[in-house]
N, CA, C and O atoms as CSV, one atom per row, in Angstrom:
chain,resi,resn,atom,element,x,y,z
A,1,MET,N,N,2.860,15.956,-9.384
A,1,MET,CA,C,3.053,14.426,-9.705
A,1,MET,C,C,1.896,13.905,-8.866
A,1,MET,O,O,1.715,14.251,-7.698
A,2,GLU,N,N,1.090,13.012,-9.562
A,2,GLU,CA,C,0.064,12.363,-8.874
A,2,GLU,C,C,0.709,11.206,-8.168
A,2,GLU,O,O,1.805,10.704,-8.419
A,3,ALA,N,N,-0.255,10.829,-7.139
A,3,ALA,CA,C,0.438,9.757,-6.283
A,3,ALA,C,C,0.419,8.301,-6.746
A,3,ALA,O,O,1.364,7.544,-6.523
A,4,PHE,N,N,-0.595,7.963,-7.342
A,4,PHE,CA,C,-0.804,6.797,-8.139
A,4,PHE,C,C,-1.872,6.723,-9.111
A,4,PHE,O,O,-2.622,7.677,-9.318
A,5,GLN,N,N,-1.956,5.678,-9.679
A,5,GLN,CA,C,-3.096,5.457,-10.784
A,5,GLN,C,C,-3.209,3.907,-11.070
A,5,GLN,O,O,-2.331,3.061,-10.907
A,6,GLU,N,N,-4.408,3.747,-11.502
A,6,GLU,CA,C,-4.719,2.439,-11.775
A,6,GLU,C,C,-4.508,2.244,-13.167
A,6,GLU,O,O,-5.005,3.066,-13.938
A,7,ILE,N,N,-3.772,1.175,-13.666
A,7,ILE,CA,C,-3.218,1.193,-14.964
A,7,ILE,C,C,-3.895,-0.277,-15.726
A,7,ILE,O,O,-3.766,-0.494,-16.931
A,8,GLY,N,N,-4.565,-1.132,-14.854
A,8,GLY,CA,C,-5.304,-2.010,-15.552
A,8,GLY,C,C,-5.975,-3.156,-14.596
A,8,GLY,O,O,-5.718,-3.201,-13.393
A,9,ARG,N,N,-6.706,-3.920,-15.129
A,9,ARG,CA,C,-7.447,-5.012,-14.420
A,9,ARG,C,C,-7.387,-6.294,-15.108
A,9,ARG,O,O,-7.589,-6.340,-16.321
A,10,ASP,N,N,-7.147,-7.253,-14.485
A,10,ASP,CA,C,-7.276,-8.643,-15.311
A,10,ASP,C,C,-7.887,-9.667,-14.346
A,10,ASP,O,O,-7.178,-10.031,-13.408
A,11,GLY,N,N,-9.063,-10.149,-14.465
A,11,GLY,CA,C,-9.609,-10.947,-13.651
A,11,GLY,C,C,-9.476,-10.543,-12.256
A,11,GLY,O,O,-9.928,-9.423,-12.019
A,12,ASP,N,N,-8.952,-11.198,-11.244
A,12,ASP,CA,C,-8.691,-11.003,-9.964
A,12,ASP,C,C,-7.530,-10.303,-9.551
A,12,ASP,O,O,-6.995,-10.537,-8.468
A,13,SER,N,N,-7.016,-9.267,-10.533
A,13,SER,CA,C,-5.836,-8.847,-10.054
A,13,SER,C,C,-6.108,-7.201,-10.693
A,13,SER,O,O,-6.810,-6.887,-11.654
A,14,VAL,N,N,-5.404,-6.440,-9.919
A,14,VAL,CA,C,-5.378,-4.905,-10.413
A,14,VAL,C,C,-3.997,-4.442,-10.611
A,14,VAL,O,O,-3.196,-4.834,-9.762
A,15,SER,N,N,-3.560,-3.710,-11.528
A,15,SER,CA,C,-2.083,-3.129,-11.644
A,15,SER,C,C,-2.262,-1.801,-11.451
A,15,SER,O,O,-3.245,-1.218,-11.910
A,16,MET,N,N,-1.298,-1.182,-10.729
A,16,MET,CA,C,-1.246,0.095,-10.172
A,16,MET,C,C,0.212,0.664,-10.365
A,16,MET,O,O,1.242,-0.004,-10.276
A,17,ARG,N,N,0.127,2.020,-10.647
A,17,ARG,CA,C,1.577,2.582,-10.853
A,17,ARG,C,C,1.684,3.646,-9.709
A,17,ARG,O,O,0.890,4.584,-9.629
A,18,ALA,N,N,2.645,3.460,-8.887
A,18,ALA,CA,C,2.825,4.592,-7.927
A,18,ALA,C,C,4.149,5.512,-8.199
A,18,ALA,O,O,5.231,5.139,-8.652
A,19,PHE,N,N,3.834,6.552,-7.875
A,19,PHE,CA,C,4.912,7.802,-8.039
A,19,PHE,C,C,5.446,8.402,-6.729
A,19,PHE,O,O,4.866,8.436,-5.643
A,20,GLY,N,N,6.676,8.873,-7.047
A,20,GLY,CA,C,7.172,9.646,-5.750
A,20,GLY,C,C,8.473,10.442,-6.071
A,20,GLY,O,O,9.407,10.060,-6.776
A,21,ALA,N,N,8.341,11.668,-5.389
A,21,ALA,CA,C,9.625,12.486,-5.653
A,21,ALA,C,C,10.884,11.863,-5.138
A,21,ALA,O,O,11.990,11.997,-5.663
A,22,THR,N,N,10.625,11.193,-4.098
A,22,THR,CA,C,11.690,10.501,-3.368
A,22,THR,C,C,11.424,8.741,-3.233
A,22,THR,O,O,10.384,8.222,-3.640
A,23,ARG,N,N,12.253,8.165,-2.763
A,23,ARG,CA,C,12.111,6.833,-2.662
A,23,ARG,C,C,11.139,6.791,-1.448
A,23,ARG,O,O,10.131,6.090,-1.532
A,24,TYR,N,N,11.364,7.421,-0.462
A,24,TYR,CA,C,10.320,7.519,0.768
A,24,TYR,C,C,8.909,7.596,0.222
A,24,TYR,O,O,8.032,6.765,0.458
A,25,GLU,N,N,8.782,8.645,-0.509
A,25,GLU,CA,C,7.452,9.007,-1.067
A,25,GLU,C,C,6.787,7.847,-1.882
A,25,GLU,O,O,5.607,7.520,-1.748
A,26,LEU,N,N,7.579,7.326,-2.649
A,26,LEU,CA,C,7.386,6.251,-3.651
A,26,LEU,C,C,6.600,5.026,-2.643
A,26,LEU,O,O,5.528,4.507,-2.953
A,27,VAL,N,N,7.184,4.783,-1.706
A,27,VAL,CA,C,6.780,3.643,-0.860
A,27,VAL,C,C,5.411,3.975,-0.088
A,27,VAL,O,O,4.515,3.145,0.068
A,28,GLU,N,N,5.372,5.245,0.355
A,28,GLU,CA,C,4.160,5.909,0.831
A,28,GLU,C,C,2.991,5.854,-0.161
A,28,GLU,O,O,1.868,5.502,0.201
A,29,HIS,N,N,3.274,6.205,-1.402
A,29,HIS,CA,C,2.217,6.213,-2.475
A,29,HIS,C,C,1.903,4.828,-2.981
A,29,HIS,O,O,0.770,4.559,-3.379
A,30,ALA,N,N,2.904,3.921,-2.975
A,30,ALA,CA,C,2.463,2.531,-3.418
A,30,ALA,C,C,1.503,2.028,-2.228
A,30,ALA,O,O,0.539,1.339,-2.565
A,31,SER,N,N,1.681,2.306,-0.918
A,31,SER,CA,C,0.763,2.111,0.149
A,31,SER,C,C,-0.681,2.481,-0.081
A,31,SER,O,O,-1.698,1.821,0.136
A,32,MET,N,N,-0.503,3.864,-0.640
A,32,MET,CA,C,-1.909,4.546,-0.550
A,32,MET,C,C,-2.553,3.713,-2.059
A,32,MET,O,O,-3.768,3.537,-2.155
A,33,ALA,N,N,-1.762,3.328,-2.981
A,33,ALA,CA,C,-2.367,2.518,-4.078
A,33,ALA,C,C,-3.023,1.346,-3.602
A,33,ALA,O,O,-4.153,1.138,-4.045
A,34,MET,N,N,-2.543,0.550,-2.799
A,34,MET,CA,C,-2.989,-0.613,-2.252
A,34,MET,C,C,-4.312,-0.286,-1.596
A,34,MET,O,O,-5.433,-0.648,-1.955
A,35,PHE,N,N,-3.978,0.449,-0.592
A,35,PHE,CA,C,-5.349,0.945,0.219
A,35,PHE,C,C,-6.425,1.433,-0.550
A,35,PHE,O,O,-7.559,1.387,-0.072
A,36,SER,N,N,-6.204,1.950,-1.808
A,36,SER,CA,C,-7.499,2.540,-2.391
A,36,SER,C,C,-8.407,1.594,-3.030
A,36,SER,O,O,-9.528,1.990,-3.349
A,37,ILE,N,N,-8.000,0.202,-3.289
A,37,ILE,CA,C,-8.541,-0.746,-3.864
A,37,ILE,C,C,-9.879,-1.030,-2.974
A,37,ILE,O,O,-9.849,-1.411,-1.804
A,38,GLY,N,N,-10.985,-0.791,-3.690
A,38,GLY,CA,C,-12.253,-0.951,-3.091
A,38,GLY,C,C,-12.715,0.009,-1.988
A,38,GLY,O,O,-13.740,-0.205,-1.341
A,39,ARG,N,N,-11.929,1.069,-1.797
A,39,ARG,CA,C,-12.263,2.016,-0.895
A,39,ARG,C,C,-12.053,3.431,-1.285
A,39,ARG,O,O,-11.154,3.594,-2.110
A,40,ASP,N,N,-12.632,4.413,-0.909
A,40,ASP,CA,C,-12.385,5.884,-1.196
A,40,ASP,C,C,-11.588,6.334,-0.067
A,40,ASP,O,O,-12.131,6.392,1.037
A,41,LEU,N,N,-10.324,6.673,-0.207
A,41,LEU,CA,C,-9.301,6.921,0.967
A,41,LEU,C,C,-9.976,8.184,1.638
A,41,LEU,O,O,-9.865,8.263,2.861
A,42,ALA,N,N,-10.576,9.051,1.058
A,42,ALA,CA,C,-11.157,10.384,1.763
A,42,ALA,C,C,-12.151,9.929,2.790
A,42,ALA,O,O,-12.457,10.735,3.668
A,43,ASP,N,N,-12.677,8.767,2.787
A,43,ASP,CA,C,-13.995,8.213,3.770
A,43,ASP,C,C,-13.272,7.619,4.813
A,43,ASP,O,O,-13.970,7.144,5.708
A,44,ILE,N,N,-11.860,7.503,4.953
A,44,ILE,CA,C,-11.048,6.817,5.915
A,44,ILE,C,C,-10.370,7.897,6.845
A,44,ILE,O,O,-9.417,8.569,6.452
A,45,ALA,N,N,-10.862,8.007,7.966
A,45,ALA,CA,C,-10.158,8.859,8.844
A,45,ALA,C,C,-8.840,8.389,9.571
A,45,ALA,O,O,-8.934,7.303,10.143
A,46,PRO,N,N,-7.967,8.857,9.621
A,46,PRO,CA,C,-6.620,8.534,10.203
A,46,PRO,C,C,-6.787,8.435,11.750
A,46,PRO,O,O,-6.053,9.112,12.470
A,47,THR,N,N,-7.714,7.627,12.270
A,47,THR,CA,C,-7.963,8.131,13.944
A,47,THR,C,C,-7.160,7.050,14.592
A,47,THR,O,O,-7.224,7.051,15.821
A,48,TYR,N,N,-6.366,6.064,14.001
A,48,TYR,CA,C,-5.576,5.040,14.647
A,48,TYR,C,C,-4.394,4.886,14.014
A,48,TYR,O,O,-4.349,4.553,12.829
A,49,SER,N,N,-3.363,5.103,14.711
A,49,SER,CA,C,-1.868,4.937,14.139
A,49,SER,C,C,-1.045,3.769,14.656
A,49,SER,O,O,-1.122,3.383,15.822
A,50,ARG,N,N,-0.350,3.288,13.849
A,50,ARG,CA,C,0.528,2.151,14.445
A,50,ARG,C,C,1.835,2.251,13.914
A,50,ARG,O,O,1.925,2.682,12.764
A,51,PRO,N,N,3.057,1.882,14.633
A,51,PRO,CA,C,4.293,1.842,14.088
A,51,PRO,C,C,4.659,0.562,13.157
A,51,PRO,O,O,4.120,-0.506,13.448
A,52,LEU,N,N,5.522,0.614,12.087
A,52,LEU,CA,C,5.772,-0.783,11.402
A,52,LEU,C,C,7.205,-0.928,11.048
A,52,LEU,O,O,7.972,0.035,11.030
A,53,VAL,N,N,7.497,-1.937,10.814
A,53,VAL,CA,C,8.946,-2.286,10.448
A,53,VAL,C,C,8.859,-3.546,9.442
A,53,VAL,O,O,8.240,-4.563,9.754
A,54,ALA,N,N,9.393,-3.427,8.458
A,54,ALA,CA,C,9.696,-4.627,7.451
A,54,ALA,C,C,10.994,-4.781,6.954
A,54,ALA,O,O,11.705,-3.845,6.589
A,55,PRO,N,N,11.312,-6.010,6.941
A,55,PRO,CA,C,12.726,-6.292,6.336
A,55,PRO,C,C,12.968,-6.246,4.667
A,55,PRO,O,O,12.075,-6.379,3.829
A,56,GLY,N,N,14.201,-6.055,4.434
A,56,GLY,CA,C,14.495,-6.030,2.968
A,56,GLY,C,C,15.719,-5.586,2.509
A,56,GLY,O,O,16.324,-4.710,3.128
A,57,ASP,N,N,16.177,-6.101,1.460
A,57,ASP,CA,C,17.817,-5.426,1.268
A,57,ASP,C,C,17.607,-4.613,0.035
A,57,ASP,O,O,18.316,-3.616,-0.106
A,58,THR,N,N,16.596,-4.954,-1.006
A,58,THR,CA,C,16.523,-4.099,-1.917
A,58,THR,C,C,15.152,-3.396,-2.115
A,58,THR,O,O,14.128,-3.902,-1.658
A,59,LEU,N,N,15.141,-2.145,-2.848
A,59,LEU,CA,C,13.779,-1.300,-2.746
A,59,LEU,C,C,12.539,-2.172,-3.031
A,59,LEU,O,O,11.482,-1.917,-2.453
A,60,VAL,N,N,12.651,-3.346,-4.036
A,60,VAL,CA,C,11.724,-4.199,-4.186
A,60,VAL,C,C,11.300,-5.024,-2.857
A,60,VAL,O,O,10.141,-5.002,-2.444
A,61,GLU,N,N,12.072,-5.567,-2.385
A,61,GLU,CA,C,11.806,-6.424,-1.219
A,61,GLU,C,C,11.295,-5.444,-0.186
A,61,GLU,O,O,10.332,-5.795,0.496
A,62,LEU,N,N,11.890,-4.137,0.019
A,62,LEU,CA,C,11.386,-3.216,0.999
A,62,LEU,C,C,9.886,-3.077,0.858
A,62,LEU,O,O,9.074,-3.330,1.747
A,63,VAL,N,N,9.616,-2.651,-0.345
A,63,VAL,CA,C,8.126,-2.500,-0.665
A,63,VAL,C,C,7.171,-3.576,-0.422
A,63,VAL,O,O,6.116,-3.429,0.195
A,64,GLU,N,N,7.618,-4.736,-0.971
A,64,GLU,CA,C,6.752,-5.924,-1.029
A,64,GLU,C,C,6.563,-6.225,0.478
A,64,GLU,O,O,5.430,-6.349,0.942
A,65,ASN,N,N,7.606,-6.336,1.194
A,65,ASN,CA,C,7.584,-6.665,2.671
A,65,ASN,C,C,6.801,-5.755,3.504
A,65,ASN,O,O,6.180,-6.215,4.462
A,66,TRP,N,N,6.767,-4.346,3.193
A,66,TRP,CA,C,6.044,-3.212,4.003
A,66,TRP,C,C,4.630,-3.479,3.591
A,66,TRP,O,O,3.807,-3.443,4.505
A,67,LEU,N,N,4.200,-3.737,2.403
A,67,LEU,CA,C,2.745,-3.764,1.940
A,67,LEU,C,C,2.391,-5.091,2.628
A,67,LEU,O,O,1.256,-5.123,3.104
A,68,GLU,N,N,3.078,-6.094,2.760
A,68,GLU,CA,C,2.651,-7.620,3.368
A,68,GLU,C,C,2.388,-7.129,4.839
A,68,GLU,O,O,1.309,-7.421,5.353
A,69,GLU,N,N,3.313,-6.399,5.542
A,69,GLU,CA,C,3.028,-6.043,6.797
A,69,GLU,C,C,1.820,-5.289,7.145
A,69,GLU,O,O,1.089,-5.563,8.097
A,70,LEU,N,N,1.662,-4.384,6.372
A,70,LEU,CA,C,0.325,-3.476,6.317
A,70,LEU,C,C,-0.875,-4.363,6.267
A,70,LEU,O,O,-1.824,-4.175,7.028
A,71,LEU,N,N,-0.851,-5.360,5.355
A,71,LEU,CA,C,-2.113,-6.286,5.087
A,71,LEU,C,C,-2.297,-7.168,6.335
A,71,LEU,O,O,-3.424,-7.389,6.779
A,72,ALA,N,N,-1.214,-7.657,6.882
A,72,ALA,CA,C,-1.252,-8.410,8.080
A,72,ALA,C,C,-1.784,-7.967,9.223
A,72,ALA,O,O,-2.667,-8.493,9.900
A,73,LEU,N,N,-1.123,-6.839,9.425
A,73,LEU,CA,C,-1.632,-5.906,10.682
A,73,LEU,C,C,-2.789,-5.368,10.700
A,73,LEU,O,O,-3.432,-5.284,11.746
A,74,GLY,N,N,-3.282,-4.870,9.406
A,74,GLY,CA,C,-4.724,-4.510,9.208
A,74,GLY,C,C,-5.708,-5.579,9.477
A,74,GLY,O,O,-6.586,-5.397,10.320
A,75,ALA,N,N,-5.618,-6.662,8.827
A,75,ALA,CA,C,-6.385,-8.040,9.048
A,75,ALA,C,C,-6.263,-8.395,10.429
A,75,ALA,O,O,-7.301,-8.913,10.839
A,76,GLU,N,N,-5.381,-8.302,11.272
A,76,GLU,CA,C,-5.109,-8.946,12.459
A,76,GLU,C,C,-5.757,-8.045,13.607
A,76,GLU,O,O,-6.288,-8.498,14.621
A,77,GLU,N,N,-5.622,-6.643,13.269
A,77,GLU,CA,C,-6.075,-5.546,14.026
A,77,GLU,C,C,-7.591,-5.017,13.692
A,77,GLU,O,O,-8.190,-4.233,14.429
A,78,GLY,N,N,-8.087,-5.516,12.568
A,78,GLY,CA,C,-9.425,-4.799,12.096
A,78,GLY,C,C,-9.173,-3.278,11.542
A,78,GLY,O,O,-10.015,-2.391,11.679
A,79,ILE,N,N,-8.053,-3.111,10.973
A,79,ILE,CA,C,-8.044,-1.603,10.631
A,79,ILE,C,C,-7.821,-1.390,9.113
A,79,ILE,O,O,-6.934,-2.009,8.524
A,80,VAL,N,N,-8.575,-0.573,8.534
A,80,VAL,CA,C,-8.450,-0.066,7.165
A,80,VAL,C,C,-7.435,0.880,7.231
A,80,VAL,O,O,-7.555,1.656,8.179
A,81,TRP,N,N,-6.331,1.075,6.406
A,81,TRP,CA,C,-5.648,2.098,6.079
A,81,TRP,C,C,-5.821,3.024,5.298
A,81,TRP,O,O,-6.386,2.780,4.232
A,82,SER,N,N,-5.427,4.222,5.572
A,82,SER,CA,C,-5.553,5.487,4.535
A,82,SER,C,C,-4.266,6.104,4.317
A,82,SER,O,O,-4.043,6.664,3.244
A,83,GLN,N,N,-3.208,6.045,5.431
A,83,GLN,CA,C,-2.097,6.849,5.290
A,83,GLN,C,C,-1.045,5.897,5.552
A,83,GLN,O,O,-1.257,4.847,6.159
A,84,ALA,N,N,0.358,6.322,5.000
A,84,ALA,CA,C,1.627,5.552,5.333
A,84,ALA,C,C,2.755,6.811,5.563
A,84,ALA,O,O,2.660,7.882,4.965
A,85,THR,N,N,3.512,6.589,6.241
A,85,THR,CA,C,4.596,7.296,6.521
A,85,THR,C,C,5.850,6.777,6.385
A,85,THR,O,O,5.955,5.766,7.078
A,86,ILE,N,N,6.860,7.044,5.776
A,86,ILE,CA,C,8.226,6.277,5.943
A,86,ILE,C,C,9.019,6.974,6.690
A,86,ILE,O,O,9.087,8.147,6.324
A,87,ASP,N,N,9.791,6.651,7.804
A,87,ASP,CA,C,10.580,7.409,8.576
A,87,ASP,C,C,12.081,7.100,8.251
A,87,ASP,O,O,12.937,7.984,8.279
A,88,ARG,N,N,12.350,5.797,7.942
A,88,ARG,CA,C,13.743,5.464,7.584
A,88,ARG,C,C,13.791,4.406,6.792
A,88,ARG,O,O,12.977,3.521,7.056
A,89,MET,N,N,14.617,4.210,5.758
A,89,MET,CA,C,14.725,3.091,4.843
A,89,MET,C,C,16.095,3.016,4.492
A,89,MET,O,O,16.830,3.978,4.272
A,90,GLU,N,N,16.439,1.634,4.448
A,90,GLU,CA,C,18.046,1.454,4.358
A,90,GLU,C,C,18.008,-0.002,3.893
A,90,GLU,O,O,16.997,-0.695,3.779
A,91,VAL,N,N,19.287,-0.360,3.638
A,91,VAL,CA,C,19.372,-1.808,3.145
A,91,VAL,C,C,19.235,-2.625,4.511
A,91,VAL,O,O,19.937,-2.306,5.471
A,92,GLY,N,N,18.330,-3.673,4.589
A,92,GLY,CA,C,17.939,-4.542,5.918
A,92,GLY,C,C,16.571,-4.147,6.275
A,92,GLY,O,O,15.867,-4.978,6.850
A,93,GLY,N,N,16.026,-2.775,5.959
A,93,GLY,CA,C,14.617,-2.579,6.411
A,93,GLY,C,C,14.105,-1.290,6.178
A,93,GLY,O,O,14.856,-0.407,5.764
A,94,VAL,N,N,12.793,-1.057,6.419
A,94,VAL,CA,C,11.921,0.193,6.370
A,94,VAL,C,C,11.573,0.308,7.797
A,94,VAL,O,O,11.662,-0.621,8.600
A,95,GLN,N,N,11.158,1.540,8.075
A,95,GLN,CA,C,10.437,1.863,9.300
A,95,GLN,C,C,9.500,3.018,8.971
A,95,GLN,O,O,9.713,3.796,8.040
A,96,GLY,N,N,8.548,3.080,9.710
A,96,GLY,CA,C,7.558,3.997,9.526
A,96,GLY,C,C,6.282,3.663,10.397
A,96,GLY,O,O,6.325,2.859,11.328
A,97,SER,N,N,5.050,4.401,9.987
A,97,SER,CA,C,3.893,4.145,10.436
A,97,SER,C,C,2.498,4.287,9.429
A,97,SER,O,O,2.477,4.896,8.360
A,98,ALA,N,N,1.556,3.694,9.944
A,98,ALA,CA,C,0.288,3.465,9.152
A,98,ALA,C,C,-0.737,4.281,9.881
A,98,ALA,O,O,-0.589,4.266,11.103
A,99,ALA,N,N,-1.810,5.036,9.394
A,99,ALA,CA,C,-2.968,5.422,10.103
A,99,ALA,C,C,-4.156,4.868,9.310
A,99,ALA,O,O,-4.044,4.466,8.152
A,100,GLY,N,N,-5.209,4.873,9.950
A,100,GLY,CA,C,-6.545,4.468,9.438
A,100,GLY,C,C,-7.503,4.332,10.504
A,100,GLY,O,O,-7.322,4.904,11.578
A,101,GLN,N,N,-8.617,3.536,10.256
A,101,GLN,CA,C,-9.672,3.430,11.295
A,101,GLN,C,C,-10.175,2.102,11.285
A,101,GLN,O,O,-10.070,1.317,10.342
A,102,TYR,N,N,-10.709,1.891,12.343
A,102,TYR,CA,C,-11.301,0.272,12.408
A,102,TYR,C,C,-12.260,0.000,11.335
A,102,TYR,O,O,-12.998,0.897,10.929
A,103,ARG,N,N,-12.288,-1.027,10.918
A,103,ARG,CA,C,-13.032,-1.541,9.576
A,103,ARG,C,C,-14.612,-1.457,9.745
A,103,ARG,O,O,-15.325,-1.329,8.750
A,104,SER,N,N,-15.148,-1.534,11.045
A,104,SER,CA,C,-16.501,-1.464,10.919
A,104,SER,C,C,-17.031,-0.033,10.634
A,104,SER,O,O,-18.231,0.070,10.383
A,105,GLY,N,N,-16.256,1.081,10.646
A,105,GLY,CA,C,-16.701,2.038,10.361
A,105,GLY,C,C,-16.456,2.604,8.959
A,105,GLY,O,O,-16.670,3.797,8.743
A,106,VAL,N,N,-15.992,1.741,7.953
A,106,VAL,CA,C,-15.698,2.154,6.714
A,106,VAL,C,C,-16.654,1.363,5.740
A,106,VAL,O,O,-16.904,0.164,5.863
A,107,ALA,N,N,-17.100,2.096,4.866
A,107,ALA,CA,C,-17.912,1.457,3.737
A,107,ALA,C,C,-16.883,1.089,2.680
A,107,ALA,O,O,-15.871,1.700,2.339
A,108,ARG,N,N,-17.460,-0.216,2.183
A,108,ARG,CA,C,-16.589,-0.886,1.241
A,108,ARG,C,C,-17.481,-0.503,-0.203
A,108,ARG,O,O,-18.672,-0.212,-0.319
A,109,HIS,N,N,-16.453,-0.622,-1.193
A,109,HIS,CA,C,-17.005,-0.278,-2.713
A,109,HIS,C,C,-16.281,-1.248,-3.517
A,109,HIS,O,O,-15.749,-0.939,-4.583
A,110,GLY,N,N,-16.251,-2.474,-2.997
A,110,GLY,CA,C,-15.498,-3.404,-3.991
A,110,GLY,C,C,-14.792,-4.655,-3.273
A,110,GLY,O,O,-15.236,-5.031,-2.188
A,111,PRO,N,N,-13.862,-5.205,-3.776
A,111,PRO,CA,C,-13.216,-6.201,-3.056
A,111,PRO,C,C,-12.791,-6.229,-1.646
A,111,PRO,O,O,-12.303,-5.191,-1.201
A,112,VAL,N,N,-12.884,-7.108,-0.982
A,112,VAL,CA,C,-12.748,-7.253,0.555
A,112,VAL,C,C,-11.298,-7.765,0.903
A,112,VAL,O,O,-10.849,-7.639,2.042
A,113,ALA,N,N,-10.642,-8.298,-0.033
A,113,ALA,CA,C,-9.267,-9.185,0.342
A,113,ALA,C,C,-8.491,-8.639,-0.665
A,113,ALA,O,O,-8.922,-8.569,-1.816
A,114,VAL,N,N,-7.122,-8.148,-0.276
A,114,VAL,CA,C,-6.214,-7.743,-1.190
A,114,VAL,C,C,-4.814,-8.409,-1.040
A,114,VAL,O,O,-4.311,-8.224,0.069
A,115,ARG,N,N,-4.116,-9.104,-1.870
A,115,ARG,CA,C,-2.889,-9.587,-1.481
A,115,ARG,C,C,-1.776,-8.953,-2.586
A,115,ARG,O,O,-2.117,-8.313,-3.580
A,116,VAL,N,N,-0.693,-9.189,-2.298
A,116,VAL,CA,C,0.624,-8.504,-3.108
A,116,VAL,C,C,0.999,-9.716,-4.105
A,116,VAL,O,O,1.444,-10.784,-3.684
A,117,GLU,N,N,0.786,-9.454,-5.405
A,117,GLU,CA,C,1.128,-10.475,-6.275
A,117,GLU,C,C,2.547,-10.102,-6.892
A,117,GLU,O,O,3.306,-10.995,-7.270
A,118,SER,N,N,2.841,-8.918,-6.971
A,118,SER,CA,C,4.324,-8.541,-7.489
A,118,SER,C,C,4.557,-7.068,-7.401
A,118,SER,O,O,3.641,-6.292,-7.674
A,119,VAL,N,N,5.720,-6.648,-7.039
A,119,VAL,CA,C,6.298,-5.411,-7.207
A,119,VAL,C,C,7.487,-5.295,-8.149
A,119,VAL,O,O,8.501,-5.989,-8.066
A,120,GLY,N,N,7.255,-4.329,-9.069
A,120,GLY,CA,C,8.239,-4.029,-10.191
A,120,GLY,C,C,9.437,-3.173,-9.639
A,120,GLY,O,O,9.306,-2.554,-8.582
A,121,PRO,N,N,10.516,-3.144,-10.306
A,121,PRO,CA,C,11.647,-2.199,-9.881
A,121,PRO,C,C,11.362,-0.643,-9.968
A,121,PRO,O,O,10.607,-0.284,-10.872
A,122,ALA,N,N,11.867,0.279,-9.154
A,122,ALA,CA,C,11.680,1.620,-9.149
A,122,ALA,C,C,12.434,2.069,-10.614
A,122,ALA,O,O,13.584,1.769,-10.933
A,123,ILE,N,N,11.597,2.761,-11.305
A,123,ILE,CA,C,12.240,3.612,-12.462
A,123,ILE,C,C,12.508,4.829,-12.168
A,123,ILE,O,O,11.575,5.481,-11.700
A,124,GLU,N,N,13.545,5.358,-12.306
A,124,GLU,CA,C,13.888,6.871,-12.173
A,124,GLU,C,C,13.305,7.769,-13.427
A,124,GLU,O,O,13.343,7.399,-14.600
A,125,ILE,N,N,12.878,8.745,-13.064
A,125,ILE,CA,C,12.138,9.721,-14.052
A,125,ILE,C,C,12.818,11.003,-13.730
A,125,ILE,O,O,13.362,11.146,-12.634
A,126,PRO,N,N,12.815,11.911,-14.595
A,126,PRO,CA,C,13.311,13.325,-14.265
A,126,PRO,C,C,12.843,14.148,-12.841
A,126,PRO,O,O,13.535,14.980,-12.256
A,127,ASP,N,N,11.563,13.714,-12.470
A,127,ASP,CA,C,11.057,14.387,-11.283
A,127,ASP,C,C,10.750,13.346,-9.983
A,127,ASP,O,O,9.999,13.633,-9.051
A,128,GLY,N,N,11.388,12.254,-10.103
A,128,GLY,CA,C,11.337,11.262,-9.015
A,128,GLY,C,C,11.435,9.798,-9.537
A,128,GLY,O,O,12.292,9.471,-10.358
A,129,PHE,N,N,10.467,8.880,-8.995
A,129,PHE,CA,C,10.419,7.635,-9.399
A,129,PHE,C,C,8.980,7.006,-9.605
A,129,PHE,O,O,7.960,7.573,-9.212
A,130,TRP,N,N,8.987,5.809,-10.240
A,130,TRP,CA,C,7.569,5.281,-10.406
A,130,TRP,C,C,7.818,3.801,-10.511
A,130,TRP,O,O,8.838,3.350,-11.031
A,131,MET,N,N,6.790,3.003,-9.967
A,131,MET,CA,C,6.855,1.679,-9.547
A,131,MET,C,C,5.410,0.985,-9.982
A,131,MET,O,O,4.325,1.551,-9.848
A,132,GLU,N,N,5.597,-0.335,-10.523
A,132,GLU,CA,C,4.229,-0.928,-10.871
A,132,GLU,C,C,3.997,-2.067,-9.781
A,132,GLU,O,O,4.871,-2.879,-9.478
A,133,LEU,N,N,2.945,-2.039,-9.323
A,133,LEU,CA,C,2.602,-3.047,-8.206
A,133,LEU,C,C,1.167,-4.095,-8.977
A,133,LEU,O,O,0.284,-3.571,-9.655
A,134,THR,N,N,1.219,-5.374,-8.721
A,134,THR,CA,C,0.314,-5.978,-9.109
A,134,THR,C,C,-0.335,-6.660,-7.815
A,134,THR,O,O,0.335,-7.399,-7.094
A,135,LEU,N,N,-1.761,-6.351,-7.547
A,135,LEU,CA,C,-2.221,-6.639,-6.433
A,135,LEU,C,C,-3.564,-7.570,-6.643
A,135,LEU,O,O,-4.485,-7.223,-7.383
A,136,GLY,N,N,-3.553,-8.759,-5.917
A,136,GLY,CA,C,-4.721,-9.647,-6.197
A,136,GLY,C,C,-5.967,-9.149,-5.358
A,136,GLY,O,O,-5.892,-8.582,-4.268
A,137,ILE,N,N,-7.041,-9.435,-5.997
A,137,ILE,CA,C,-8.437,-9.015,-5.232
A,137,ILE,C,C,-9.260,-10.156,-5.136
A,137,ILE,O,O,-9.197,-11.058,-5.972
A,138,ASP,N,N,-10.079,-10.176,-4.105
A,138,ASP,CA,C,-11.025,-11.208,-3.811
A,138,ASP,C,C,-12.264,-10.764,-3.168
A,138,ASP,O,O,-12.244,-10.393,-1.994
A,139,SER,N,N,-13.414,-10.780,-3.907
A,139,SER,CA,C,-14.602,-10.102,-3.058
A,139,SER,C,C,-15.208,-11.329,-2.427
A,139,SER,O,O,-16.402,-11.188,-2.161
A,140,GLY,N,N,-14.666,-12.539,-2.109
A,140,GLY,CA,C,-15.481,-13.433,-1.401
A,140,GLY,C,C,-14.814,-13.734,-0.064
A,140,GLY,O,O,-15.281,-14.616,0.656
A,141,LEU,N,N,-13.786,-13.064,0.278
A,141,LEU,CA,C,-13.157,-13.359,1.658
A,141,LEU,C,C,-13.031,-11.872,2.480
A,141,LEU,O,O,-12.838,-10.768,1.971
A,142,ARG,N,N,-13.188,-12.177,3.788
A,142,ARG,CA,C,-13.039,-11.073,4.762
A,142,ARG,C,C,-11.679,-10.640,5.016
A,142,ARG,O,O,-10.925,-11.365,5.665
A,143,GLY,N,N,-11.287,-9.481,4.544
A,143,GLY,CA,C,-9.876,-9.053,4.738
A,143,GLY,C,C,-9.745,-7.658,4.536
A,143,GLY,O,O,-10.709,-7.009,4.940
A,144,VAL,N,N,-8.817,-7.017,4.022
A,144,VAL,CA,C,-8.446,-5.784,3.842
A,144,VAL,C,C,-9.670,-5.145,3.133
A,144,VAL,O,O,-9.647,-3.956,2.813
């Protein structure tokens, strides 16, 4: 099963579909989908790692808040993420870590700012789950 795929672009947003054999893997792959906008993940060495926690009661809230936390922490600390690991997920919150490298060492291939516009519900399929994300992009701002 592939981790994610881009399914469309519309002006200043991109729609992605993330896949996962488990809900944990689904969140990890949704993170990677977001990280991949304007960047080649293979070029981002996971030299810096940081624990993260995000609140939420439903899977959609957990994913949305997790992605927002990744964006905020990356902007605050100047990190471009390439990996995410979910250690615990339950009603009330998600806990895990993200790894990447400082922005100054990463080539950009597109937009410089990303925002979470929407997260769709997880759809169960025979070999796991999939979920759609809509991410806003802006090439005129400094950010992710």
